[in-house]
N, C-alpha and C positions, 0 to 999 in steps of 0.2 A: 611259340604261341600257335594254337590251332586256328583253322579258318573260321570256326564258329566264334571263338573269342575275339578274333579280329573284327568280325562282322558286328558283334555286340558292342565293341568299343567304338565302332564308327556310327552305329545307329542309335546308341543310347544317348539321351539328352544330356547336355552339359549341366553342371550344377548351377542352381539358381544363384544369382548375384547376392540375394539376401542372406544366403547361408554363410557368406564370408564377412558380413557386416556385424558390428557390435550392436547391442540394444540401443545405445545412444545414437548411433548413426541411423538406425532404422527409424527412431523417433524423430530425428531431424528431417529425414526424407518425408515422413508423413506430415510433419508440420509445414514444410515448404509447399506441399500440395494443397494446403488449406489456405485459400485466398483470404478468407476472413481473418484468420490468425495472423497472416503476414501483414495485412493492412493495419490490424490492431497493434501489432508490435511496432510498426513504424510510427503510429500515432503516439504510443507510449514513449518511445525513444525521443520523439520530437519534444514532448513535454519535459522530459528529464534534461534534454539539452538546453531548452529554454531556462529551466530552473538553475542549472549549473552556470550558464552564461549570462544570467540576469544582469550582473554588474557591467559586463562588457557591452551587452545590448543597450543598457541605459546610458552608458558613456557615448556610444556611437549615436544614439538617438538625441542626446543632449539634454535630457531631463533626469530628474530623480524623484523618488516616491514621497518625499517629505516636504518639499517646497510647495508653499501655497500660492501657486501662480495666479489663481483667480483673484486673490486678495491683494497680491503685490502689484499686479498689472491692471490698471484701469481699463474698462471696456470689455472684460471677459465675463464677469458675472453681473447680473442685474440687481435691482434693489431687493428682489425676493431671494437672492443668493443662488439662483439657478443660472446656468450658462445662457448668455444672450443669443448666441448662434444656435440654429436648429440642431436637432439630433444630439443633444447633450454637449454641444460645443465642438463637435468633430471638425477638424480642419487639418491643413497641412502641417501646422505646428503641434497640434494635439490629435494624434491619430485616432484615439478612442474617446476623445472628449475630456471634459473636466468634471471633477467630483462636485456635486452640489454642496454648497456651504463653504467648505474650505478651499475649493478650487485646485485640489491636487491633480496631477496628471494621471488619468485612469490607466493608460498603457503601462507606465513604469510601476504603478501601484499593483497592477494585476500580475505582471511577471515576477515581481518580488513576493507577491502573495502566493503565487504558485510555488516559488522557491521555498518559502517558509512552511507552507502546508505539506509539501512533499518531504521536506526535511523531518518534520515531526512524525508524519505517517510512516516514513521509512525507518526511523529510529525505533518507533513502537513495534513495527512489524519484525524487525531484527531481534529485539529483546524478547518479544512474545514467542517467536519461533525457537529461540535458544532455550528459554525456560521450558516451553512446552515439550520440546524434544528431550531435554535432559530428564524432566520429571516423568514424562510418559514412558520413555524407554526404561528408566530405572524401575518404575512401578511394575511394568509388565514383565521385566526380566527377573527382578528380585523376588516378587510375589510376597506371600505371607503377610505378616502384620504391617510391613511397610506399604505394601500394595493396598491393604485395607485402609490405613490411615490416609494415604494420598488420595484414594478414591473418595473418602468422605469429604476431604478438603475440596476436591473438584466438584462434588455434588453441591456443597454449600455455595461455592462461587457461582456455579451455573444457576442456582436457585435465585440469586439476586437479579432484580431488574436492572441490568447494567447501565442503561441510559440514565435512569433516575439517580443511580449512585454516582455516575460521572458528574452529574450536575451538583449533587449534594456534597461529595467528598472533595472536589477541587478547591472550593473556597476554604474548606476546613484545613486542608493541607497547607494552603498559602497562609492562613492565619497562624499556623504554628511557627512561621519564620518572620512574619512581618506584622508590625503593630497596626491596629485599625486606622490610625491617623497618618500612616506612612504610605508612600507610593510603592507598589510592588514592582521590583525590577523585571524587565521582560525575560531575562534568562531564567529567573526563578519560576516565572509562570510557565515557561516552556518545559523546564525540568519537572515541575510538579504535574503538568499535564501528561508528559511522557510516563511518569511514574504511576499515576492513577490508571491510565489506559492500559499499561502493561500489567498492573496488579490484577485487573479484572478481565484481561484478555487471553491469558495463556491456558485457561482450564479446558476449553473445548479442543484445542490442539493436543494437549496432554491426554485427554480421554481417547481421542481417535488413535493416537500412536500407541497408547497402552493396549488397546484392543488388537492392533496389528502385531505387536510384539508377543502378546499371549498366544496368537496363532502361529507365529514364526518359531517361538522357542521350543516347540514340540516337533519341529521338522527334522528330517534326518541329518542335514548338514550341520545343524546346531548340536545334535547329539554326538555326531562324529567329532566335532571340535572339542566337546567336553571329554570324550574318551581319550583324545590325544593329549589332554592336560592343558588345554588353552585356558588362559586366565579369563575372568569375566569381562575385563576391559577389552581384551582381544576379541572375544566373541561379539561384544556389542559393536565395536568399530569395524571389524573385518567381516562379520557374518550378518548382523542385524541391520546396521545402518545402510549398507548398500542396497538392501531390499526395501528401504523406507524412503528413498529419495523421491519416488513418484508422489506419494501423498504429501510429503513435506513441501515440494515445489508447488504442487497444486494449491495447497492451503495458503502458502505465502502469496501467490498471485491473487487469490480471492480475498486475503486479509487486508492487503495494502489499500485498495479502494474503499474498503469498509472503514478503515481508520481515517482516510481522507475526509469522508463524509461525516464521521463522528466528530473529528476535530473541528470541522467547519460548523457543525451543529452547536458545539459548545461555545465557539466564538460568537455565533449568531445569538445565543442565549445570554451572552455576556459573562460567562464563567471561564472562558478560555483566553486566547490572545486578545489583548485590548485594542481599541480602535486606532491608536496611533501606530500600531505595527501592521505592515501589509500582510493580509491573510485573506484567503477565499471566504471564510466565514464572516470576517469583519466587513468585507465588501457586500456580501449578501444581507447582513444585518443593517448596514447603512442604506442599501437599496430598498429594503422593506419599508423604510420611512419616507422615501422620496419617489417611489415608482409611479405614483399617480400623476406626478408632475414631470418626471424624467424617467421614462421607461428604458431609455438607452443605457443608463448606468446599471440597471439590473441585467440587461442582456449579456454583457460581456463576461462577468463572473459566472452567471448561470449557465450559459451555453458552454463555456470552456470546462466547467466542472462536469456537466452531463457528458460531454465528449470524452473526457479523460476516464471517468468511472465506467462508461459503457465500453470503451476500448479495452480497459484493463480486465473487465469481466469477460469479454469475448476472448481476450488473450488467455485467460485462465481456462476457459472452456476448450480452446484449441490445444493448449498444452496438455490438458487431461486426455483429450482424444488421441494426441500423438504419443503420449507416454503409456497410455493404457487403451489400446485399440479396441478392446472388448466392450468398452462403454459406448453407449449410444446417447446422442443428444435428444 
């Protein structure tokens, strides 16, 4: 080795640390530097932990969401069916107070409502993403008549005013399985709600991914895979999907809070989960009737929903910035 080469090896800068990291590691580093994203992630995790541990929390707390404590115990509700104690009956025994009318414990009803709302929203999000990914990738890669037909179906679904159709179709679906004079089981209401929300929710995801695949299928690495004799399934799973994880994850983080608010809106309008079942929308619907006399009952479900939706939307923005640093807020 000459003196010149030795001098260059000494004075040349060391390779940057980023050059040895994978794209996932770089995205994680960018996300950790985003204080808003980290705080939002912690808030979202907290809500999911509360939802999962709702039965344990209720057991430790010593209450359940169905018992009508105000009716069963004298001195909790007044003659007007509102809590006697101020601030909605908040006390050491009832941390968030009592529900006007029936006198159920607001704290346990809320945590079980969070549990049920997140369960429905998460199920819809998973199904919508699966259908959207399968349909979008298939349409974009196969092309031809299949792409044309799928494209027209997507256009038709996107042309529907989804909120109105959620309200209109949910009772229709329930009427197919339950007679008008019979009580609808809660599980059937939940399944029907998930089915309707999924049926009208996958089209936008499919259109987005179809456009992504149309651009990717002409790239050199896809053409090289075709030349080597790779099957369509291998090309989709090995070449296309790894390049689609960023939009898939971003869309999932933005879709779940949308489904939370949609499900709550349907329960509020009386076409979703019924009043006897703990749910965010059920609480808001009940609160709309009593807020003039008991504003406290409205604050707890309202504030918690705003915090959750805001945190999840901020988390989605932070994930987008981390996965695709070229984007600007």
